[in-house]
N, C-alpha and C positions, 0 to 999 in steps of 0.2 A: 219346470226348472231346467231340465237338461236341454230342452229345445232352445231356450234363451242362451244358455252357456255355450252350446254348440254353435249357434249363430254368431255370437260375439267373438268366438275363437276361430271361426271359419271351418268347423268340423261338420262333415256331412253325416247322413244317417248310417253310413257304413264305416264311420270312424276315420275317414281320410280327410286330410286338410285340402280344402279347395276355397281358399280365400278369394275375395272379390277382386283384389288387385295386388300387384307386387309391392306397392307402397305400404300397404297395410300388413304385409307378411310379418315383419318384425314385431309390430304392435300386437297382432293376434297371437303369435306364438310365444311372446314374452310371458313368462309365468304360467304357461299352459299346464305345467306339472302340478299346479295347485289343484286342478280339477281332473286331469287325465294322466295316465301312464302311457308312454309310447311303447307300442307292442311291435311285433314282427311286421316287416314290409311297410313301415311308416304309418301304421294305423294307430289311432288313439283310443284308449279304453277308459271310461269314466272310473275315477277312484271312488267307488261307492259299494255299499253292502245293503241289500234289501232284506229286512227281517220282518216276519209276520207269523202269526199262529195259524193262519189258514192259507192254503195254496191259491185260492181264487184271486187274491190281490196280486200275487206274483204272476199269475197267468195274464192278468190285464196289463201289467207292466211289460211283460215279454211280447205281447201282441201289439203294443203301442208303436207309434211312429219310430221311436228310437230304441226299440226293444233289442235289436241286433247289436247295439253298441255295447251292451253290458256282458261281462263274463258270466257264463252260466253257473260257475262255482260260487258266485257272490250272492246267490239267492238262498237264503236260509229260511225254511218254513216248516211248520208242523202240519199234521194232517187234520187236526181238530182245532177249531177256533175256541176262543174263550167265551164266546156268546155275550160279549159286552159285560163280562163279569171281571172287574179289575182284580179281585183277589185270586181268581183262577188263573188269569194271565200272569200275575206277579209271582204267586207262590207255587203253582203246580206246573201248568203247561209251559209257561215262559221260563221258569227255573230250569226245566229240563233242556232248554235250548242254549243255555249260557255257554257250555263247552263248545258247541258247534259254531256259535257266533265268534267266540274268541279264537278258534282255530282258523276261521276265514280271515279274521282281522290280522292274525299273526302272519299269514301268507302275504 
């Protein structure tokens, strides 16, 4: 998803705009704030929060091609997964994460 959005808006893997041509600049940067926040020094950071009950999926996202693009604070995860048990993820493990997720969302 983020690879396609980044390409459409001319954002490279480091969060910098490097559009293909000056004629496309306005089109690519128009409404960029739907997907990105502009950060310091003209870089763009995806407006996303990653939430999971196990850290392994977060490690995979961080190690991916666009992993450097995301704010480290926007990864919220527990140490133990739910083991594909919906009730455990909903009522116990997942319920304990709600406050942490809301805090990241608030920021």
